[in-house]
N, CA, C and O atoms as CSV, one atom per row, in Angstrom:
chain,resi,resn,atom,element,x,y,z
A,1,MET,N,N,-3.273,-0.179,-16.469
A,1,MET,CA,C,-3.571,-0.990,-15.303
A,1,MET,C,C,-2.328,-1.053,-14.420
A,1,MET,O,O,-1.249,-1.417,-14.890
A,2,PRO,N,N,-2.473,-0.701,-13.142
A,2,PRO,CA,C,-1.329,-0.752,-12.223
A,2,PRO,C,C,-0.850,-2.191,-11.983
A,2,PRO,O,O,-1.632,-3.139,-12.064
A,3,ASP,N,N,0.420,-2.332,-11.692
A,3,ASP,CA,C,1.016,-3.624,-11.383
A,3,ASP,C,C,0.658,-3.976,-9.937
A,3,ASP,O,O,1.083,-3.298,-9.002
A,4,LYS,N,N,-0.121,-5.032,-9.766
A,4,LYS,CA,C,-0.618,-5.431,-8.443
A,4,LYS,C,C,0.516,-5.712,-7.460
A,4,LYS,O,O,0.457,-5.274,-6.311
A,5,ASP,N,N,1.541,-6.433,-7.892
A,5,ASP,CA,C,2.660,-6.761,-6.996
A,5,ASP,C,C,3.414,-5.506,-6.553
A,5,ASP,O,O,3.841,-5.406,-5.403
A,6,LYS,N,N,3.575,-4.548,-7.471
A,6,LYS,CA,C,4.256,-3.290,-7.141
A,6,LYS,C,C,3.455,-2.506,-6.098
A,6,LYS,O,O,4.029,-1.936,-5.170
A,7,VAL,N,N,2.135,-2.479,-6.253
A,7,VAL,CA,C,1.279,-1.765,-5.296
A,7,VAL,C,C,1.352,-2.416,-3.926
A,7,VAL,O,O,1.479,-1.724,-2.916
A,8,ILE,N,N,1.272,-3.740,-3.881
A,8,ILE,CA,C,1.323,-4.457,-2.599
A,8,ILE,C,C,2.658,-4.210,-1.903
A,8,ILE,O,O,2.687,-3.926,-0.705
A,9,LYS,N,N,3.766,-4.314,-2.644
A,9,LYS,CA,C,5.086,-4.067,-2.046
A,9,LYS,C,C,5.183,-2.631,-1.548
A,9,LYS,O,O,5.720,-2.387,-0.467
A,10,GLY,N,N,4.670,-1.675,-2.326
A,10,GLY,CA,C,4.685,-0.272,-1.913
A,10,GLY,C,C,3.895,-0.042,-0.643
A,10,GLY,O,O,4.345,0.683,0.245
A,11,LEU,N,N,2.713,-0.655,-0.543
A,11,LEU,CA,C,1.893,-0.512,0.666
A,11,LEU,C,C,2.588,-1.126,1.878
A,11,LEU,O,O,2.562,-0.562,2.971
A,12,GLU,N,N,3.208,-2.286,1.673
A,12,GLU,CA,C,3.930,-2.933,2.778
A,12,GLU,C,C,5.087,-2.056,3.255
A,12,GLU,O,O,5.283,-1.893,4.459
A,13,CYS,N,N,5.848,-1.493,2.327
A,13,CYS,CA,C,6.985,-0.637,2.694
A,13,CYS,C,C,6.520,0.607,3.440
A,13,CYS,O,O,7.117,0.983,4.449
A,14,HIS,N,N,5.463,1.244,2.954
A,14,HIS,CA,C,4.963,2.457,3.613
A,14,HIS,C,C,4.374,2.144,4.989
A,14,HIS,O,O,4.513,2.938,5.919
A,15,ALA,N,N,3.722,0.998,5.119
A,15,ALA,CA,C,3.136,0.624,6.408
A,15,ALA,C,C,4.214,0.382,7.459
A,15,ALA,O,O,4.014,0.683,8.636
A,16,LYS,N,N,5.356,-0.161,7.040
A,16,LYS,CA,C,6.455,-0.456,7.960
A,16,LYS,C,C,7.428,0.707,8.093
A,16,LYS,O,O,8.288,0.702,8.973
A,17,GLY,N,N,7.295,1.719,7.210
A,17,GLY,CA,C,8.251,2.819,7.210
A,17,GLY,C,C,9.612,2.376,6.706
A,17,GLY,O,O,10.636,2.968,7.046
A,18,ALA,N,N,9.613,1.326,5.890
A,18,ALA,CA,C,10.870,0.749,5.408
A,18,ALA,C,C,11.300,1.366,4.085
A,18,ALA,O,O,10.498,1.976,3.377
A,19,ARG,N,N,12.560,1.199,3.768
A,19,ARG,CA,C,13.100,1.613,2.475
A,19,ARG,C,C,12.834,0.503,1.456
A,19,ARG,O,O,12.467,-0.618,1.808
A,20,GLY,N,N,13.027,0.844,0.212
A,20,GLY,CA,C,12.880,-0.155,-0.838
A,20,GLY,C,C,11.533,-0.125,-1.524
A,20,GLY,O,O,11.192,-1.046,-2.267
A,21,CYS,N,N,10.759,0.927,-1.283
A,21,CYS,CA,C,9.456,1.060,-1.923
A,21,CYS,C,C,9.658,1.202,-3.434
A,21,CYS,O,O,10.499,1.993,-3.861
A,22,PRO,N,N,8.913,0.462,-4.248
A,22,PRO,CA,C,9.077,0.573,-5.694
A,22,PRO,C,C,8.661,1.943,-6.243
A,22,PRO,O,O,9.002,2.274,-7.378
A,23,TYR,N,N,7.939,2.737,-5.465
A,23,TYR,CA,C,7.517,4.074,-5.888
A,23,TYR,C,C,8.481,5.158,-5.393
A,23,TYR,O,O,8.324,6.331,-5.734
A,24,GLU,N,N,9.463,4.773,-4.603
A,24,GLU,CA,C,10.341,5.681,-3.873
A,24,GLU,C,C,11.029,6.747,-4.740
A,24,GLU,O,O,11.173,7.891,-4.307
A,25,ASN,N,N,11.443,6.392,-5.929
A,25,ASN,CA,C,12.196,7.319,-6.764
A,25,ASN,C,C,11.326,8.075,-7.764
A,25,ASN,O,O,11.851,8.733,-8.662
A,26,GLU,N,N,10.015,7.992,-7.623
A,26,GLU,CA,C,9.115,8.675,-8.534
A,26,GLU,C,C,8.559,9.934,-7.867
A,26,GLU,O,O,8.335,9.955,-6.657
A,27,ASN,N,N,8.340,10.968,-8.655
A,27,ASN,CA,C,7.738,12.187,-8.121
A,27,ASN,C,C,6.314,11.888,-7.672
A,27,ASN,O,O,5.574,11.189,-8.365
A,28,GLY,N,N,5.933,12.415,-6.519
A,28,GLY,CA,C,4.586,12.178,-5.991
A,28,GLY,C,C,4.388,10.734,-5.578
A,28,GLY,O,O,3.329,10.152,-5.812
A,29,CYS,N,N,5.407,10.161,-4.965
A,29,CYS,CA,C,5.424,8.746,-4.570
A,29,CYS,C,C,4.127,8.308,-3.896
A,29,CYS,O,O,3.472,7.379,-4.369
A,30,GLN,N,N,3.750,8.959,-2.804
A,30,GLN,CA,C,2.576,8.524,-2.049
A,30,GLN,C,C,1.288,8.722,-2.840
A,30,GLN,O,O,0.385,7.888,-2.781
A,31,LEU,N,N,1.204,9.817,-3.574
A,31,LEU,CA,C,0.019,10.071,-4.374
A,31,LEU,C,C,-0.132,9.032,-5.476
A,31,LEU,O,O,-1.236,8.549,-5.727
A,32,LEU,N,N,0.965,8.687,-6.130
A,32,LEU,CA,C,0.943,7.678,-7.184
A,32,LEU,C,C,0.580,6.307,-6.618
A,32,LEU,O,O,-0.204,5.574,-7.221
A,33,LEU,N,N,1.146,5.960,-5.466
A,33,LEU,CA,C,0.830,4.687,-4.820
A,33,LEU,C,C,-0.655,4.616,-4.475
A,33,LEU,O,O,-1.306,3.601,-4.724
A,34,CYS,N,N,-1.191,5.701,-3.900
A,34,CYS,CA,C,-2.613,5.723,-3.530
A,34,CYS,C,C,-3.515,5.619,-4.752
A,34,CYS,O,O,-4.517,4.905,-4.719
A,35,SER,N,N,-3.176,6.317,-5.825
A,35,SER,CA,C,-4.028,6.264,-7.021
A,35,SER,C,C,-3.973,4.879,-7.672
A,35,SER,O,O,-4.992,4.401,-8.170
A,36,ASP,N,N,-2.812,4.230,-7.680
A,36,ASP,CA,C,-2.710,2.875,-8.217
A,36,ASP,C,C,-3.492,1.882,-7.350
A,36,ASP,O,O,-4.178,1.005,-7.874
A,37,ALA,N,N,-3.385,2.022,-6.023
A,37,ALA,CA,C,-4.123,1.131,-5.121
A,37,ALA,C,C,-5.631,1.314,-5.309
A,37,ALA,O,O,-6.380,0.337,-5.325
A,38,LEU,N,N,-6.070,2.552,-5.449
A,38,LEU,CA,C,-7.489,2.829,-5.667
A,38,LEU,C,C,-7.965,2.237,-6.990
A,38,LEU,O,O,-9.067,1.692,-7.057
A,39,ALA,N,N,-7.166,2.334,-8.026
A,39,ALA,CA,C,-7.531,1.762,-9.328
A,39,ALA,C,C,-7.708,0.245,-9.229
A,39,ALA,O,O,-8.629,-0.316,-9.822
A,40,LEU,N,N,-6.822,-0.415,-8.476
A,40,LEU,CA,C,-6.948,-1.863,-8.297
A,40,LEU,C,C,-8.210,-2.221,-7.517
A,40,LEU,O,O,-8.883,-3.198,-7.845
A,41,LEU,N,N,-8.533,-1.443,-6.494
A,41,LEU,CA,C,-9.742,-1.715,-5.716
A,41,LEU,C,C,-11.001,-1.518,-6.551
A,41,LEU,O,O,-11.936,-2.315,-6.471
A,42,LYS,N,N,-11.025,-0.459,-7.350
A,42,LYS,CA,C,-12.193,-0.204,-8.196
A,42,LYS,C,C,-12.383,-1.302,-9.222
A,42,LYS,O,O,-13.512,-1.617,-9.599
A,43,GLU,N,N,-11.283,-1.886,-9.675
A,43,GLU,CA,C,-11.363,-2.977,-10.644
A,43,GLU,C,C,-12.101,-4.181,-10.050
A,43,GLU,O,O,-12.710,-4.965,-10.779
A,44,GLN,N,N,-12.042,-4.318,-8.740
A,44,GLN,CA,C,-12.649,-5.471,-8.084
A,44,GLN,C,C,-14.108,-5.242,-7.699
A,44,GLN,O,O,-14.733,-6.136,-7.129
A,45,GLU,N,N,-14.668,-4.069,-7.995
A,45,GLU,CA,C,-16.062,-3.804,-7.659
A,45,GLU,C,C,-16.986,-4.693,-8.486
A,45,GLU,O,O,-16.738,-4.950,-9.664
A,46,ALA,N,N,-18.048,-5.153,-7.847
A,46,ALA,CA,C,-19.046,-5.976,-8.521
A,46,ALA,C,C,-20.163,-5.080,-9.050
A,46,ALA,O,O,-20.468,-4.037,-8.472
A,47,GLU,N,N,-20.749,-5.494,-10.127
A,47,GLU,CA,C,-21.838,-4.750,-10.765
A,47,GLU,C,C,-23.158,-5.432,-10.388
A,47,GLU,O,O,-23.314,-6.629,-10.628
A,48,PRO,N,N,-24.110,-4.695,-9.805
A,48,PRO,CA,C,-25.421,-5.303,-9.553
A,48,PRO,C,C,-26.067,-5.729,-10.867
A,48,PRO,O,O,-26.041,-4.982,-11.845
A,49,GLU,N,N,-26.640,-6.918,-10.890
A,49,GLU,CA,C,-27.327,-7.430,-12.074
A,49,GLU,C,C,-28.770,-7.734,-11.715
A,49,GLU,O,O,-29.097,-7.935,-10.546
A,50,ILE,N,N,-29.613,-7.765,-12.702
A,50,ILE,CA,C,-31.035,-8.086,-12.481
A,50,ILE,C,C,-31.276,-9.505,-12.988
A,50,ILE,O,O,-30.902,-9.854,-14.107
A,51,GLU,N,N,-31.907,-10.309,-12.144
A,51,GLU,CA,C,-32.263,-11.677,-12.515
A,51,GLU,C,C,-33.709,-11.934,-12.154
A,51,GLU,O,O,-34.324,-11.146,-11.436
A,52,GLY,N,N,-34.240,-13.003,-12.636
A,52,GLY,CA,C,-35.617,-13.383,-12.342
A,52,GLY,C,C,-36.365,-13.691,-13.614
A,52,GLY,O,O,-35.779,-14.002,-14.651
A,53,GLY,N,N,-37.662,-13.597,-13.509
A,53,GLY,CA,C,-38.506,-13.857,-14.673
A,53,GLY,C,C,-39.957,-13.612,-14.333
A,53,GLY,O,O,-40.325,-13.555,-13.160
A,54,GLY,N,N,-40.780,-13.466,-15.352
A,54,GLY,CA,C,-42.201,-13.215,-15.146
A,54,GLY,C,C,-42.422,-11.909,-14.411
A,54,GLY,O,O,-42.008,-10.847,-14.875
A,55,SER,N,N,-43.070,-11.990,-13.272
A,55,SER,CA,C,-43.332,-10.782,-12.480
A,55,SER,C,C,-42.360,-10.642,-11.305
A,55,SER,O,O,-42.492,-9.716,-10.506
A,56,THR,N,N,-41.388,-11.550,-11.193
A,56,THR,CA,C,-40.428,-11.499,-10.090
A,56,THR,C,C,-39.026,-11.205,-10.618
A,56,THR,O,O,-38.403,-12.048,-11.263
A,57,TRP,N,N,-38.541,-9.994,-10.332
A,57,TRP,CA,C,-37.205,-9.574,-10.722
A,57,TRP,C,C,-36.488,-9.072,-9.476
A,57,TRP,O,O,-37.109,-8.479,-8.595
A,58,PHE,N,N,-35.186,-9.309,-9.401
A,58,PHE,CA,C,-34.434,-8.891,-8.221
A,58,PHE,C,C,-32.984,-8.634,-8.613
A,58,PHE,O,O,-32.520,-9.099,-9.655
A,59,TYR,N,N,-32.270,-7.886,-7.766
A,59,TYR,CA,C,-30.858,-7.598,-7.980
A,59,TYR,C,C,-30.005,-8.698,-7.373
A,59,TYR,O,O,-30.332,-9.245,-6.319
A,60,VAL,N,N,-28.896,-9.019,-8.056
A,60,VAL,CA,C,-27.919,-9.983,-7.548
A,60,VAL,C,C,-26.518,-9.405,-7.732
A,60,VAL,O,O,-26.299,-8.527,-8.567
A,61,CYS,N,N,-25.589,-9.905,-6.950
A,61,CYS,CA,C,-24.177,-9.531,-7.056
A,61,CYS,C,C,-23.570,-10.240,-8.271
A,61,CYS,O,O,-23.789,-11.436,-8.461
A,62,SER,N,N,-22.813,-9.515,-9.090
A,62,SER,CA,C,-22.201,-10.131,-10.273
A,62,SER,C,C,-21.081,-11.113,-9.919
A,62,SER,O,O,-20.695,-11.931,-10.754
A,63,GLU,N,N,-20.559,-11.041,-8.697
A,63,GLU,CA,C,-19.490,-11.956,-8.279
A,63,GLU,C,C,-20.038,-13.310,-7.835
A,63,GLU,O,O,-19.562,-14.352,-8.286
A,64,CYS,N,N,-21.046,-13.297,-6.943
A,64,CYS,CA,C,-21.524,-14.555,-6.355
A,64,CYS,C,C,-22.977,-14.876,-6.706
A,64,CYS,O,O,-23.463,-15.965,-6.402
A,65,HIS,N,N,-23.658,-13.949,-7.333
A,65,HIS,CA,C,-25.064,-14.069,-7.723
A,65,HIS,C,C,-26.006,-14.232,-6.533
A,65,HIS,O,O,-27.109,-14.757,-6.681
A,66,GLY,N,N,-25.572,-13.782,-5.351
A,66,GLY,CA,C,-26.454,-13.751,-4.187
A,66,GLY,C,C,-27.398,-12.560,-4.303
A,66,GLY,O,O,-27.024,-11.517,-4.839
A,67,ALA,N,N,-28.617,-12.713,-3.803
A,67,ALA,CA,C,-29.606,-11.631,-3.858
A,67,ALA,C,C,-29.148,-10.449,-3.000
A,67,ALA,O,O,-28.677,-10.630,-1.878
A,68,ILE,N,N,-29.292,-9.239,-3.544
A,68,ILE,CA,C,-28.923,-8.011,-2.839
A,68,ILE,C,C,-30.045,-7.002,-2.986
A,68,ILE,O,O,-30.919,-7.156,-3.839
A,69,ASP,N,N,-30.023,-5.974,-2.159
A,69,ASP,CA,C,-30.939,-4.854,-2.299
A,69,ASP,C,C,-30.254,-3.798,-3.156
A,69,ASP,O,O,-29.027,-3.702,-3.150
A,70,ASN,N,N,-31.019,-3.012,-3.885
A,70,ASN,CA,C,-30.456,-1.979,-4.742
A,70,ASN,C,C,-29.671,-0.941,-3.934
A,70,ASN,O,O,-28.768,-0.304,-4.477
A,71,ASN,N,N,-29.994,-0.758,-2.655
A,71,ASN,CA,C,-29.317,0.225,-1.806
A,71,ASN,C,C,-28.037,-0.309,-1.165
A,71,ASN,O,O,-27.293,0.467,-0.566
A,72,ASP,N,N,-27.760,-1.600,-1.272
A,72,ASP,CA,C,-26.579,-2.191,-0.642
A,72,ASP,C,C,-25.295,-1.620,-1.240
A,72,ASP,O,O,-25.200,-1.417,-2.451
A,73,ARG,N,N,-24.319,-1.365,-0.389
A,73,ARG,CA,C,-23.014,-0.896,-0.862
A,73,ARG,C,C,-22.032,-2.057,-0.971
A,73,ARG,O,O,-21.075,-2.002,-1.743
A,74,PHE,N,N,-22.280,-3.113,-0.187
A,74,PHE,CA,C,-21.459,-4.318,-0.207
A,74,PHE,C,C,-22.375,-5.524,-0.274
A,74,PHE,O,O,-23.478,-5.504,0.272
A,75,CYS,N,N,-21.921,-6.580,-0.946
A,75,CYS,CA,C,-22.708,-7.808,-1.019
A,75,CYS,C,C,-22.718,-8.472,0.348
A,75,CYS,O,O,-21.667,-8.654,0.963
A,76,LYS,N,N,-23.903,-8.832,0.822
A,76,LYS,CA,C,-24.010,-9.476,2.140
A,76,LYS,C,C,-23.584,-10.938,2.110
A,76,LYS,O,O,-23.501,-11.582,3.156
A,77,HIS,N,N,-23.313,-11.468,0.914
A,77,HIS,CA,C,-22.914,-12.870,0.785
A,77,HIS,C,C,-21.401,-13.037,0.623
A,77,HIS,O,O,-20.789,-13.859,1.305
A,78,CYS,N,N,-20.793,-12.247,-0.288
A,78,CYS,CA,C,-19.355,-12.412,-0.553
A,78,CYS,C,C,-18.524,-11.202,-0.125
A,78,CYS,O,O,-17.296,-11.282,-0.108
A,79,GLY,N,N,-19.163,-10.092,0.219
A,79,GLY,CA,C,-18.451,-8.910,0.696
A,79,GLY,C,C,-17.933,-7.983,-0.386
A,79,GLY,O,O,-17.295,-6.976,-0.078
A,80,ALA,N,N,-18.196,-8.301,-1.658
A,80,ALA,CA,C,-17.711,-7.447,-2.751
A,80,ALA,C,C,-18.358,-6.064,-2.668
A,80,ALA,O,O,-19.542,-5.938,-2.356
A,81,ARG,N,N,-17.563,-5.031,-2.952
A,81,ARG,CA,C,-18.112,-3.674,-3.018
A,81,ARG,C,C,-18.951,-3.579,-4.285
A,81,ARG,O,O,-18.530,-4.027,-5.352
A,82,LEU,N,N,-20.121,-3.002,-4.165
A,82,LEU,CA,C,-21.042,-2.918,-5.304
A,82,LEU,C,C,-21.004,-1.530,-5.920
A,82,LEU,O,O,-21.044,-0.526,-5.209
A,83,LYS,N,N,-20.928,-1.477,-7.232
A,83,LYS,CA,C,-21.007,-0.188,-7.936
A,83,LYS,C,C,-22.419,0.335,-7.767
A,83,LYS,O,O,-23.382,-0.430,-7.810
A,84,ARG,N,N,-22.539,1.629,-7.575
A,84,ARG,CA,C,-23.854,2.264,-7.416
A,84,ARG,C,C,-24.506,2.408,-8.779
A,84,ARG,O,O,-23.914,2.984,-9.692
A,85,THR,N,N,-25.717,1.892,-8.926
A,85,THR,CA,C,-26.423,2.024,-10.192
A,85,THR,C,C,-27.233,3.308,-10.251
A,85,THR,O,O,-27.373,3.919,-11.310
A,86,VAL,N,N,-27.769,3.713,-9.094
A,86,VAL,CA,C,-28.557,4.948,-9.012
A,86,VAL,C,C,-27.932,5.816,-7.958
A,86,VAL,O,O,-27.700,5.355,-6.840
A,87,LYS,N,N,-27.651,7.070,-8.279
A,87,LYS,CA,C,-27.002,7.952,-7.308
A,87,LYS,C,C,-27.994,8.870,-6.674
A,87,LYS,O,O,-27.627,9.686,-5.829
């Protein structure tokens, strides 16, 4: 798991073009920073869940439990990115 504070500091340094990036002395600095940032974002994805009962079943966001459509890419209630269940 990437260090969240290290990724944030690295992104801030690269955005400003400043020195002092924590990834600066590593081979493939920008690639490593991007892959760590992507890993952190994927960790925050919500999983669509099925709720209901009887003859009424529907998808909800695992973060806020707001009703969503199976085709939604983001929750319309909390904005969480939703993992695709069917590709």
